[in-house]
BAKE-305205 format. One record per residue (C-alpha): chain; residue number from 1; x, y, z; residue in three letters. Coordinates in nm, 2 decimals. Layout:
# residues N
{mipa 'A'; NUM; {X; Y; Z}; 'ALA'}
...
//
This chain:
# residues 356
{mipa 'A'; 1; {17.27; 25.70; 11.83}; 'MET'}
{mipa 'A'; 2; {17.65; 25.62; 11.79}; 'ALA'}
{mipa 'A'; 3; {17.61; 25.93; 11.54}; 'LEU'}
{mipa 'A'; 4; {17.50; 26.17; 11.84}; 'LYS'}
{mipa 'A'; 5; {17.75; 26.06; 12.07}; 'ALA'}
{mipa 'A'; 6; {18.02; 26.12; 11.83}; 'MET'}
{mipa 'A'; 7; {17.86; 26.46; 11.78}; 'SER'}
{mipa 'A'; 8; {17.86; 26.52; 12.17}; 'ASP'}
{mipa 'A'; 9; {18.20; 26.42; 12.22}; 'LYS'}
{mipa 'A'; 10; {18.38; 26.66; 11.93}; 'PHE'}
{mipa 'A'; 11; {18.10; 26.91; 12.01}; 'GLY'}
{mipa 'A'; 12; {18.27; 26.95; 12.39}; 'SER'}
{mipa 'A'; 13; {18.62; 26.90; 12.25}; 'LEU'}
{mipa 'A'; 14; {18.60; 27.22; 12.03}; 'PHE'}
{mipa 'A'; 15; {18.35; 27.41; 12.22}; 'SER'}
{mipa 'A'; 16; {18.45; 27.75; 12.43}; 'VAL'}
{mipa 'A'; 17; {18.43; 27.72; 12.78}; 'SER'}
{mipa 'A'; 18; {18.17; 27.93; 12.98}; 'ALA'}
{mipa 'A'; 19; {18.45; 28.09; 13.17}; 'PHE'}
{mipa 'A'; 20; {18.71; 28.14; 12.86}; 'GLN'}
{mipa 'A'; 21; {18.65; 28.52; 12.91}; 'GLY'}
{mipa 'A'; 22; {18.72; 28.54; 13.30}; 'ASN'}
{mipa 'A'; 23; {19.02; 28.33; 13.23}; 'VAL'}
{mipa 'A'; 24; {19.14; 28.53; 12.93}; 'ASP'}
{mipa 'A'; 25; {19.11; 28.86; 13.12}; 'GLU'}
{mipa 'A'; 26; {19.30; 28.72; 13.42}; 'ALA'}
{mipa 'A'; 27; {19.59; 28.61; 13.19}; 'THR'}
{mipa 'A'; 28; {19.61; 28.94; 12.97}; 'SER'}
{mipa 'A'; 29; {19.91; 29.02; 12.82}; 'GLU'}
{mipa 'A'; 30; {19.87; 29.34; 12.88}; 'PHE'}
{mipa 'A'; 31; {19.86; 29.28; 13.28}; 'LEU'}
{mipa 'A'; 32; {20.14; 29.42; 13.49}; 'LEU'}
{mipa 'A'; 33; {20.12; 29.13; 13.75}; 'SER'}
{mipa 'A'; 34; {19.82; 28.89; 13.84}; 'PRO'}
{mipa 'A'; 35; {19.53; 29.05; 13.90}; 'ASP'}
{mipa 'A'; 36; {19.39; 28.89; 14.23}; 'TRP'}
{mipa 'A'; 37; {19.03; 29.01; 14.19}; 'ASP'}
{mipa 'A'; 38; {18.98; 28.82; 13.87}; 'LYS'}
{mipa 'A'; 39; {19.19; 28.52; 14.00}; 'ASN'}
{mipa 'A'; 40; {19.01; 28.48; 14.33}; 'LEU'}
{mipa 'A'; 41; {18.68; 28.53; 14.13}; 'ALA'}
{mipa 'A'; 42; {18.79; 28.24; 13.95}; 'LEU'}
{mipa 'A'; 43; {18.84; 28.05; 14.28}; 'VAL'}
{mipa 'A'; 44; {18.47; 28.13; 14.34}; 'ASP'}
{mipa 'A'; 45; {18.34; 28.01; 14.03}; 'ILE'}
{mipa 'A'; 46; {18.51; 27.67; 14.07}; 'VAL'}
{mipa 'A'; 47; {18.35; 27.65; 14.43}; 'ASN'}
{mipa 'A'; 48; {18.03; 27.74; 14.35}; 'GLU'}
{mipa 'A'; 49; {17.96; 27.43; 14.16}; 'LYS'}
{mipa 'A'; 50; {18.17; 27.14; 14.11}; 'GLU'}
{mipa 'A'; 51; {18.07; 27.09; 13.75}; 'GLU'}
{mipa 'A'; 52; {18.25; 27.46; 13.69}; 'ASN'}
{mipa 'A'; 53; {18.59; 27.29; 13.75}; 'ALA'}
{mipa 'A'; 54; {18.63; 27.11; 13.44}; 'LYS'}
{mipa 'A'; 55; {18.52; 27.43; 13.24}; 'GLU'}
{mipa 'A'; 56; {18.77; 27.66; 13.40}; 'VAL'}
{mipa 'A'; 57; {19.06; 27.42; 13.35}; 'LEU'}
{mipa 'A'; 58; {18.94; 27.40; 12.98}; 'ARG'}
{mipa 'A'; 59; {18.99; 27.77; 12.97}; 'ALA'}
{mipa 'A'; 60; {19.32; 27.73; 13.15}; 'VAL'}
{mipa 'A'; 61; {19.45; 27.52; 12.88}; 'ARG'}
{mipa 'A'; 62; {19.39; 27.74; 12.64}; 'LYS'}
{mipa 'A'; 63; {19.61; 27.99; 12.81}; 'ARG'}
{mipa 'A'; 64; {19.90; 27.74; 12.87}; 'THR'}
{mipa 'A'; 65; {19.90; 27.63; 12.54}; 'SER'}
{mipa 'A'; 66; {19.95; 28.01; 12.41}; 'ASN'}
{mipa 'A'; 67; {20.29; 28.10; 12.26}; 'ALA'}
{mipa 'A'; 68; {20.33; 28.42; 12.44}; 'ASN'}
{mipa 'A'; 69; {20.56; 28.33; 12.82}; 'PRO'}
{mipa 'A'; 70; {20.36; 28.59; 12.99}; 'LYS'}
{mipa 'A'; 71; {20.06; 28.44; 12.89}; 'VAL'}
{mipa 'A'; 72; {20.16; 28.12; 13.01}; 'GLN'}
{mipa 'A'; 73; {20.33; 28.24; 13.35}; 'TYR'}
{mipa 'A'; 74; {19.96; 28.42; 13.43}; 'LEU'}
{mipa 'A'; 75; {19.82; 28.09; 13.36}; 'ALA'}
{mipa 'A'; 76; {20.02; 27.91; 13.54}; 'LEU'}
{mipa 'A'; 77; {19.95; 28.16; 13.86}; 'VAL'}
{mipa 'A'; 78; {19.54; 28.10; 13.80}; 'VAL'}
{mipa 'A'; 79; {19.60; 27.71; 13.83}; 'LEU'}
{mipa 'A'; 80; {19.84; 27.77; 14.11}; 'GLU'}
{mipa 'A'; 81; {19.57; 27.97; 14.28}; 'THR'}
{mipa 'A'; 82; {19.28; 27.75; 14.21}; 'CYS'}
{mipa 'A'; 83; {19.49; 27.42; 14.36}; 'VAL'}
{mipa 'A'; 84; {19.56; 27.59; 14.68}; 'LYS'}
{mipa 'A'; 85; {19.23; 27.74; 14.75}; 'ASN'}
{mipa 'A'; 86; {18.97; 27.47; 14.55}; 'CYS'}
{mipa 'A'; 87; {18.91; 27.16; 14.70}; 'GLY'}
{mipa 'A'; 88; {18.93; 26.80; 14.58}; 'ARG'}
{mipa 'A'; 89; {18.67; 26.83; 14.33}; 'HIS'}
{mipa 'A'; 90; {18.89; 27.07; 14.14}; 'LEU'}
{mipa 'A'; 91; {19.21; 26.85; 14.19}; 'ARG'}
{mipa 'A'; 92; {19.06; 26.55; 14.09}; 'GLY'}
{mipa 'A'; 93; {18.95; 26.70; 13.79}; 'GLU'}
{mipa 'A'; 94; {19.30; 26.85; 13.68}; 'LEU'}
{mipa 'A'; 95; {19.41; 26.47; 13.73}; 'CYS'}
{mipa 'A'; 96; {19.19; 26.38; 13.43}; 'GLN'}
{mipa 'A'; 97; {19.34; 26.71; 13.22}; 'GLN'}
{mipa 'A'; 98; {19.63; 26.51; 13.03}; 'LYS'}
{mipa 'A'; 99; {19.69; 26.80; 12.79}; 'ASP'}
{mipa 'A'; 100; {19.69; 27.07; 13.09}; 'LEU'}
{mipa 'A'; 101; {19.89; 26.87; 13.28}; 'LEU'}
{mipa 'A'; 102; {20.15; 26.80; 12.97}; 'ALA'}
{mipa 'A'; 103; {20.16; 27.17; 12.91}; 'ASP'}
{mipa 'A'; 104; {20.27; 27.23; 13.28}; 'VAL'}
{mipa 'A'; 105; {20.53; 26.98; 13.22}; 'LEU'}
{mipa 'A'; 106; {20.66; 27.14; 12.88}; 'LYS'}
{mipa 'A'; 107; {20.68; 27.46; 13.04}; 'ILE'}
{mipa 'A'; 108; {20.91; 27.33; 13.34}; 'ALA'}
{mipa 'A'; 109; {21.11; 27.13; 13.09}; 'THR'}
{mipa 'A'; 110; {21.21; 27.33; 12.77}; 'LYS'}
{mipa 'A'; 111; {21.48; 27.50; 12.71}; 'GLU'}
{mipa 'A'; 112; {21.45; 27.88; 12.81}; 'ALA'}
{mipa 'A'; 113; {21.62; 28.16; 12.59}; 'HIS'}
{mipa 'A'; 114; {21.49; 28.46; 12.74}; 'VAL'}
{mipa 'A'; 115; {21.38; 28.60; 13.09}; 'SER'}
{mipa 'A'; 116; {21.01; 28.57; 13.06}; 'GLY'}
{mipa 'A'; 117; {21.06; 28.20; 12.97}; 'GLU'}
{mipa 'A'; 118; {21.27; 28.19; 13.29}; 'ARG'}
{mipa 'A'; 119; {21.05; 28.32; 13.48}; 'GLU'}
{mipa 'A'; 120; {20.78; 28.09; 13.34}; 'THR'}
{mipa 'A'; 121; {20.98; 27.79; 13.38}; 'GLN'}
{mipa 'A'; 122; {21.08; 27.86; 13.72}; 'GLU'}
{mipa 'A'; 123; {20.69; 27.88; 13.81}; 'LYS'}
{mipa 'A'; 124; {20.61; 27.56; 13.68}; 'ALA'}
{mipa 'A'; 125; {20.90; 27.36; 13.85}; 'LEU'}
{mipa 'A'; 126; {20.78; 27.53; 14.17}; 'HIS'}
{mipa 'A'; 127; {20.44; 27.40; 14.12}; 'MET'}
{mipa 'A'; 128; {20.53; 27.06; 14.03}; 'ILE'}
{mipa 'A'; 129; {20.75; 27.04; 14.33}; 'ASN'}
{mipa 'A'; 130; {20.49; 27.15; 14.54}; 'SER'}
{mipa 'A'; 131; {20.24; 26.90; 14.43}; 'TRP'}
{mipa 'A'; 132; {20.48; 26.61; 14.46}; 'HIS'}
{mipa 'A'; 133; {20.55; 26.71; 14.82}; 'ASN'}
{mipa 'A'; 134; {20.17; 26.72; 14.91}; 'SER'}
{mipa 'A'; 135; {20.04; 26.46; 14.70}; 'PHE'}
{mipa 'A'; 136; {20.31; 26.19; 14.67}; 'ARG'}
{mipa 'A'; 137; {20.14; 26.01; 14.97}; 'SER'}
{mipa 'A'; 138; {19.76; 26.07; 14.83}; 'LYS'}
{mipa 'A'; 139; {19.73; 25.79; 14.55}; 'PRO'}
{mipa 'A'; 140; {19.44; 25.95; 14.40}; 'HIS'}
{mipa 'A'; 141; {19.63; 26.27; 14.29}; 'TYR'}
{mipa 'A'; 142; {19.90; 26.04; 14.15}; 'MET'}
{mipa 'A'; 143; {19.89; 26.23; 13.81}; 'PRO'}
{mipa 'A'; 144; {20.02; 26.55; 13.97}; 'LEU'}
{mipa 'A'; 145; {20.27; 26.40; 14.19}; 'SER'}
{mipa 'A'; 146; {20.39; 26.20; 13.89}; 'ALA'}
{mipa 'A'; 147; {20.49; 26.53; 13.72}; 'LEU'}
{mipa 'A'; 148; {20.81; 26.57; 13.95}; 'TYR'}
{mipa 'A'; 149; {20.97; 26.19; 13.83}; 'GLN'}
{mipa 'A'; 150; {20.86; 26.33; 13.47}; 'GLN'}
{mipa 'A'; 151; {21.01; 26.62; 13.48}; 'ALA'}
{mipa 'A'; 152; {21.33; 26.45; 13.63}; 'LEU'}
{mipa 'A'; 153; {21.34; 26.22; 13.35}; 'GLY'}
{mipa 'A'; 154; {21.38; 26.52; 13.12}; 'ARG'}
{mipa 'A'; 155; {21.62; 26.69; 13.32}; 'GLY'}
{mipa 'A'; 156; {21.46; 26.92; 13.55}; 'ALA'}
{mipa 'A'; 157; {21.63; 27.00; 13.82}; 'ASN'}
{mipa 'A'; 158; {21.47; 27.10; 14.14}; 'PHE'}
{mipa 'A'; 159; {21.78; 27.14; 14.38}; 'SER'}
{mipa 'A'; 160; {21.69; 27.49; 14.42}; 'GLY'}
{mipa 'A'; 161; {21.35; 27.47; 14.53}; 'LEU'}
{mipa 'A'; 162; {21.30; 27.50; 14.91}; 'LYS'}
{mipa 'A'; 163; {20.99; 27.27; 15.04}; 'ASP'}
{mipa 'A'; 164; {20.85; 27.57; 15.20}; 'GLU'}
{mipa 'A'; 165; {20.49; 27.54; 15.11}; 'ASP'}
{mipa 'A'; 166; {20.22; 27.44; 15.36}; 'THR'}
{mipa 'A'; 167; {20.12; 27.10; 15.24}; 'LEU'}
{mipa 'A'; 168; {19.77; 27.11; 15.03}; 'LEU'}
{mipa 'A'; 169; {19.50; 26.93; 15.21}; 'THR'}
{mipa 'A'; 170; {19.12; 26.84; 15.11}; 'ASP'}
{mipa 'A'; 171; {18.97; 27.09; 15.31}; 'GLU'}
{mipa 'A'; 172; {18.58; 27.17; 15.26}; 'ALA'}
{mipa 'A'; 173; {18.46; 27.52; 15.12}; 'ALA'}
{mipa 'A'; 174; {18.48; 27.76; 15.36}; 'LEU'}
{mipa 'A'; 175; {18.32; 28.14; 15.32}; 'PRO'}
{mipa 'A'; 176; {18.55; 28.40; 15.23}; 'ARG'}
{mipa 'A'; 177; {18.53; 28.75; 15.32}; 'PRO'}
{mipa 'A'; 178; {18.34; 28.96; 15.08}; 'GLY'}
{mipa 'A'; 179; {18.11; 28.67; 14.96}; 'GLY'}
{mipa 'A'; 180; {18.21; 28.36; 14.78}; 'GLY'}
{mipa 'A'; 181; {18.37; 28.06; 14.90}; 'SER'}
{mipa 'A'; 182; {18.68; 27.90; 14.87}; 'ALA'}
{mipa 'A'; 183; {18.82; 27.59; 14.99}; 'ALA'}
{mipa 'A'; 184; {19.13; 27.71; 15.20}; 'VAL'}
{mipa 'A'; 185; {19.37; 27.55; 15.48}; 'PRO'}
{mipa 'A'; 186; {19.33; 27.65; 15.84}; 'PRO'}
{mipa 'A'; 187; {19.36; 28.02; 15.89}; 'GLY'}
{mipa 'A'; 188; {19.24; 28.18; 15.56}; 'GLY'}
{mipa 'A'; 189; {19.37; 28.28; 15.21}; 'TYR'}
{mipa 'A'; 190; {19.75; 28.25; 15.29}; 'SER'}
{mipa 'A'; 191; {19.88; 28.54; 15.10}; 'ALA'}
{mipa 'A'; 192; {19.62; 28.58; 14.86}; 'ALA'}
{mipa 'A'; 193; {19.40; 28.79; 15.04}; 'ALA'}
{mipa 'A'; 194; {19.66; 29.06; 15.15}; 'PRO'}
{mipa 'A'; 195; {19.78; 29.07; 14.78}; 'GLN'}
{mipa 'A'; 196; {19.40; 29.11; 14.65}; 'ARG'}
{mipa 'A'; 197; {19.42; 29.48; 14.76}; 'ARG'}
{mipa 'A'; 198; {19.79; 29.51; 14.70}; 'ALA'}
{mipa 'A'; 199; {19.94; 29.79; 14.45}; 'GLN'}
{mipa 'A'; 200; {20.07; 29.55; 14.14}; 'PRO'}
{mipa 'A'; 201; {20.47; 29.58; 14.12}; 'GLN'}
{mipa 'A'; 202; {20.58; 29.63; 13.78}; 'PRO'}
{mipa 'A'; 203; {20.65; 29.31; 13.57}; 'GLY'}
{mipa 'A'; 204; {20.49; 28.98; 13.66}; 'TYR'}
{mipa 'A'; 205; {20.70; 28.80; 13.90}; 'ALA'}
{mipa 'A'; 206; {20.46; 28.85; 14.21}; 'THR'}
{mipa 'A'; 207; {20.41; 28.48; 14.29}; 'VAL'}
{mipa 'A'; 208; {20.10; 28.36; 14.52}; 'PRO'}
{mipa 'A'; 209; {20.10; 28.16; 14.86}; 'MET'}
{mipa 'A'; 210; {20.37; 28.06; 15.00}; 'GLY'}
{mipa 'A'; 211; {20.65; 28.12; 14.71}; 'ASP'}
{mipa 'A'; 212; {20.98; 28.25; 14.85}; 'SER'}
{mipa 'A'; 213; {21.01; 28.50; 14.57}; 'ARG'}
{mipa 'A'; 214; {20.63; 28.63; 14.61}; 'ALA'}
{mipa 'A'; 215; {20.78; 29.00; 14.73}; 'ARG'}
{mipa 'A'; 216; {21.09; 29.03; 14.53}; 'GLN'}
{mipa 'A'; 217; {21.03; 29.30; 14.26}; 'PRO'}
{mipa 'A'; 218; {20.99; 29.15; 13.89}; 'ALA'}
{mipa 'A'; 219; {21.30; 29.16; 13.72}; 'THR'}
{mipa 'A'; 220; {21.13; 28.99; 13.39}; 'GLY'}
{mipa 'A'; 221; {21.16; 29.17; 13.02}; 'THR'}
{mipa 'A'; 222; {20.75; 29.16; 13.03}; 'HIS'}
{mipa 'A'; 223; {20.74; 29.46; 13.30}; 'GLY'}
{mipa 'A'; 224; {20.73; 29.75; 13.07}; 'SER'}
{mipa 'A'; 225; {20.86; 29.99; 13.36}; 'ALA'}
{mipa 'A'; 226; {21.15; 29.79; 13.47}; 'ALA'}
{mipa 'A'; 227; {21.49; 29.98; 13.47}; 'PRO'}
{mipa 'A'; 228; {21.76; 29.87; 13.25}; 'ALA'}
{mipa 'A'; 229; {21.95; 29.84; 13.63}; 'GLN'}
{mipa 'A'; 230; {21.66; 29.61; 13.72}; 'ALA'}
{mipa 'A'; 231; {21.72; 29.36; 13.45}; 'GLN'}
{mipa 'A'; 232; {22.08; 29.37; 13.49}; 'ALA'}
{mipa 'A'; 233; {22.04; 29.27; 13.84}; 'GLN'}
{mipa 'A'; 234; {21.74; 29.00; 13.75}; 'GLY'}
{mipa 'A'; 235; {22.02; 28.85; 13.53}; 'GLN'}
{mipa 'A'; 236; {22.29; 28.82; 13.79}; 'ALA'}
{mipa 'A'; 237; {22.04; 28.69; 14.01}; 'GLN'}
{mipa 'A'; 238; {21.95; 28.46; 13.76}; 'ALA'}
{mipa 'A'; 239; {22.33; 28.34; 13.69}; 'GLN'}
{mipa 'A'; 240; {22.38; 28.32; 14.06}; 'ALA'}
{mipa 'A'; 241; {22.11; 28.08; 14.10}; 'GLN'}
{mipa 'A'; 242; {22.21; 27.86; 13.83}; 'ALA'}
{mipa 'A'; 243; {22.55; 27.82; 13.98}; 'GLN'}
{mipa 'A'; 244; {22.40; 27.78; 14.30}; 'ALA'}
{mipa 'A'; 245; {22.21; 27.47; 14.18}; 'ARG'}
{mipa 'A'; 246; {22.48; 27.19; 14.15}; 'ALA'}
{mipa 'A'; 247; {22.33; 26.95; 14.39}; 'PRO'}
{mipa 'A'; 248; {22.48; 26.90; 14.77}; 'THR'}
{mipa 'A'; 249; {22.48; 26.57; 14.94}; 'ALA'}
{mipa 'A'; 250; {22.18; 26.71; 15.16}; 'GLN'}
{mipa 'A'; 251; {22.00; 26.78; 14.82}; 'ASP'}
{mipa 'A'; 252; {22.11; 26.39; 14.70}; 'MET'}
{mipa 'A'; 253; {21.99; 26.22; 15.01}; 'ALA'}
{mipa 'A'; 254; {21.65; 26.44; 15.03}; 'GLN'}
{mipa 'A'; 255; {21.60; 26.30; 14.65}; 'MET'}
{mipa 'A'; 256; {21.63; 25.92; 14.77}; 'VAL'}
{mipa 'A'; 257; {21.39; 25.99; 15.06}; 'HIS'}
{mipa 'A'; 258; {21.16; 26.16; 14.84}; 'HIS'}
{mipa 'A'; 259; {21.18; 25.83; 14.61}; 'LEU'}
{mipa 'A'; 260; {21.16; 25.60; 14.85}; 'ILE'}
{mipa 'A'; 261; {20.82; 25.76; 14.98}; 'GLU'}
{mipa 'A'; 262; {20.70; 25.76; 14.57}; 'GLU'}
{mipa 'A'; 263; {20.80; 25.38; 14.55}; 'ALA'}
{mipa 'A'; 264; {20.64; 25.27; 14.87}; 'GLN'}
{mipa 'A'; 265; {20.33; 25.43; 14.76}; 'GLY'}
{mipa 'A'; 266; {20.34; 25.29; 14.44}; 'CYS'}
{mipa 'A'; 267; {20.41; 24.94; 14.55}; 'VAL'}
{mipa 'A'; 268; {20.09; 24.95; 14.79}; 'GLY'}
{mipa 'A'; 269; {19.88; 25.12; 14.53}; 'LEU'}
{mipa 'A'; 270; {19.95; 24.88; 14.26}; 'PHE'}
{mipa 'A'; 271; {19.94; 24.56; 14.48}; 'SER'}
{mipa 'A'; 272; {19.58; 24.68; 14.61}; 'GLU'}
{mipa 'A'; 273; {19.50; 24.73; 14.21}; 'LEU'}
{mipa 'A'; 274; {19.64; 24.36; 14.12}; 'LEU'}
{mipa 'A'; 275; {19.44; 24.23; 14.39}; 'THR'}
{mipa 'A'; 276; {19.09; 24.39; 14.37}; 'ALA'}
{mipa 'A'; 277; {19.11; 24.33; 13.99}; 'ASN'}
{mipa 'A'; 278; {19.28; 23.95; 14.00}; 'ALA'}
{mipa 'A'; 279; {18.90; 23.80; 13.90}; 'SER'}
{mipa 'A'; 280; {18.86; 24.08; 13.63}; 'THR'}
{mipa 'A'; 281; {19.21; 24.12; 13.47}; 'PRO'}
{mipa 'A'; 282; {19.07; 24.27; 13.15}; 'GLY'}
{mipa 'A'; 283; {19.01; 24.57; 13.33}; 'VAL'}
{mipa 'A'; 284; {19.39; 24.61; 13.43}; 'LEU'}
{mipa 'A'; 285; {19.45; 24.64; 13.04}; 'VAL'}
{mipa 'A'; 286; {19.16; 24.85; 12.93}; 'THR'}
{mipa 'A'; 287; {19.10; 25.10; 13.23}; 'ASP'}
{mipa 'A'; 288; {19.27; 25.42; 13.18}; 'GLU'}
{mipa 'A'; 289; {19.35; 25.50; 13.53}; 'LEU'}
{mipa 'A'; 290; {19.53; 25.17; 13.58}; 'CYS'}
{mipa 'A'; 291; {19.74; 25.26; 13.27}; 'GLN'}
{mipa 'A'; 292; {19.83; 25.54; 13.44}; 'GLN'}
{mipa 'A'; 293; {19.92; 25.36; 13.76}; 'ILE'}
{mipa 'A'; 294; {20.14; 25.11; 13.56}; 'LEU'}
{mipa 'A'; 295; {20.31; 25.36; 13.35}; 'MET'}
{mipa 'A'; 296; {20.42; 25.55; 13.69}; 'GLN'}
{mipa 'A'; 297; {20.54; 25.21; 13.85}; 'CYS'}
{mipa 'A'; 298; {20.71; 25.11; 13.55}; 'ARG'}
{mipa 'A'; 299; {20.91; 25.49; 13.54}; 'GLN'}
{mipa 'A'; 300; {20.93; 25.44; 13.93}; 'THR'}
{mipa 'A'; 301; {21.10; 25.12; 13.95}; 'GLN'}
{mipa 'A'; 302; {21.33; 25.24; 13.68}; 'ALA'}
{mipa 'A'; 303; {21.41; 25.54; 13.87}; 'ALA'}
{mipa 'A'; 304; {21.50; 25.32; 14.19}; 'VAL'}
{mipa 'A'; 305; {21.72; 25.10; 13.97}; 'MET'}
{mipa 'A'; 306; {21.92; 25.43; 13.83}; 'ARG'}
{mipa 'A'; 307; {21.99; 25.52; 14.19}; 'THR'}
{mipa 'A'; 308; {22.06; 25.18; 14.31}; 'ILE'}
{mipa 'A'; 309; {22.33; 25.15; 14.03}; 'GLU'}
{mipa 'A'; 310; {22.44; 25.54; 14.07}; 'SER'}
{mipa 'A'; 311; {22.57; 25.45; 14.44}; 'GLY'}
{mipa 'A'; 312; {22.42; 25.79; 14.57}; 'VAL'}
{mipa 'A'; 313; {22.21; 25.59; 14.79}; 'SER'}
{mipa 'A'; 314; {22.50; 25.43; 14.95}; 'GLU'}
{mipa 'A'; 315; {22.57; 25.75; 15.14}; 'ASN'}
{mipa 'A'; 316; {22.25; 25.78; 15.29}; 'ALA'}
{mipa 'A'; 317; {22.22; 25.57; 15.58}; 'GLU'}
{mipa 'A'; 318; {22.00; 25.25; 15.52}; 'GLY'}
{mipa 'A'; 319; {21.87; 25.39; 15.20}; 'SER'}
{mipa 'A'; 320; {22.05; 25.15; 14.97}; 'PHE'}
{mipa 'A'; 321; {21.87; 24.83; 15.14}; 'GLU'}
{mipa 'A'; 322; {21.55; 25.00; 15.15}; 'VAL'}
{mipa 'A'; 323; {21.56; 25.07; 14.75}; 'LEU'}
{mipa 'A'; 324; {21.68; 24.72; 14.71}; 'LEU'}
{mipa 'A'; 325; {21.36; 24.59; 14.89}; 'GLY'}
{mipa 'A'; 326; {21.14; 24.84; 14.69}; 'LEU'}
{mipa 'A'; 327; {21.29; 24.75; 14.38}; 'ASN'}
{mipa 'A'; 328; {21.20; 24.39; 14.44}; 'ASP'}
{mipa 'A'; 329; {20.86; 24.45; 14.54}; 'ALA'}
{mipa 'A'; 330; {20.80; 24.67; 14.22}; 'LEU'}
{mipa 'A'; 331; {20.97; 24.43; 13.99}; 'LEU'}
{mipa 'A'; 332; {20.71; 24.16; 14.14}; 'GLY'}
{mipa 'A'; 333; {20.41; 24.36; 14.11}; 'SER'}
{mipa 'A'; 334; {20.47; 24.43; 13.77}; 'LEU'}
{mipa 'A'; 335; {20.56; 24.05; 13.69}; 'GLY'}
{mipa 'A'; 336; {20.20; 23.97; 13.85}; 'ARG'}
{mipa 'A'; 337; {20.05; 24.23; 13.64}; 'TYR'}
{mipa 'A'; 338; {20.21; 24.07; 13.32}; 'GLU'}
{mipa 'A'; 339; {20.06; 23.72; 13.48}; 'GLU'}
{mipa 'A'; 340; {19.73; 23.84; 13.52}; 'LEU'}
{mipa 'A'; 341; {19.69; 23.99; 13.18}; 'THR'}
{mipa 'A'; 342; {19.85; 23.78; 12.96}; 'ALA'}
{mipa 'A'; 343; {19.51; 23.62; 12.86}; 'GLU'}
{mipa 'A'; 344; {19.35; 23.98; 12.82}; 'ALA'}
{mipa 'A'; 345; {19.62; 24.09; 12.60}; 'HIS'}
{mipa 'A'; 346; {19.64; 23.77; 12.38}; 'ALA'}
{mipa 'A'; 347; {19.28; 23.82; 12.34}; 'VAL'}
{mipa 'A'; 348; {19.31; 24.22; 12.21}; 'LEU'}
{mipa 'A'; 349; {19.57; 24.10; 11.99}; 'ARG'}
{mipa 'A'; 350; {19.37; 23.83; 11.85}; 'ALA'}
{mipa 'A'; 351; {19.06; 24.10; 11.82}; 'ALA'}
{mipa 'A'; 352; {19.32; 24.33; 11.65}; 'ALA'}
{mipa 'A'; 353; {19.42; 24.07; 11.40}; 'GLY'}
{mipa 'A'; 354; {19.77; 24.07; 11.53}; 'GLY'}
{mipa 'A'; 355; {19.74; 23.69; 11.62}; 'GLY'}
{mipa 'A'; 356; {19.78; 23.51; 11.96}; 'PRO'}
//
């Protein structure tokens, strides 16, 4: 029985997704720009059966881990399109895909040396920023919103990005013109439907659904037809954007506001979690989701403390006192966790041979 379970586990780990071919075609390095027919076909596949979400995300992960930045970029576009046009079943499954989320975080925070890597990095940063804005008040999507603080901890800079995306909602799947269905915000497919029939521009910097750079011509080195003048212009724009990303007082105030919202969400969620499992503290130690929430609360508490010590919050009216209160609340919840789980931790250490 145990052998069969192990075989099933490793068999699914190394098997090829049923939709790997679809994703490979949508992320081919030979594409000049995102293929919206293929991208939206994947949306239809996910919305057709809930169990398809896991297989599509498994296939996407193989492409985000590809060494080619163009393939990575197109895989991010597929992922972004699915998150925006599929419902809670895909987003919930994405929260469980740790390797895929780790890829997105790595792409967003690694050092970029060439134009293609910069474009891919900007796409990952844009997605993380969008998920943070949309999901930071939804505890069941915490792994998605948590990427924002993790990226900040690795030195990412979001000050040059605008919070202009329509907030993502968990709408039910709606019929899509031409067949299939897709979970879309009221009003239809945002920018995806018209782009589906548009002529692709050179390069692959076409960005879907709400991105301010969606209609700019591609300037990356992956566009085989891009002239030298366009490449030079793109480099100049990149330098100008880098210079413009120095955070302003307004940027810092917005960062403090976002941190307060995230800390408030952590306090509420963690308190509920501790109360619900007070009589069964072993669950808090062994359950994977509980440990993710614990890690997020510790990271948020550390971010709150750093912000208090930096003095940044003193420039935002009322924020300093709010952060002090949230820091106390987070420390109180973390202390309660240690009290509740002390015995469970001792039992686990003894079982592992580590003594009391």
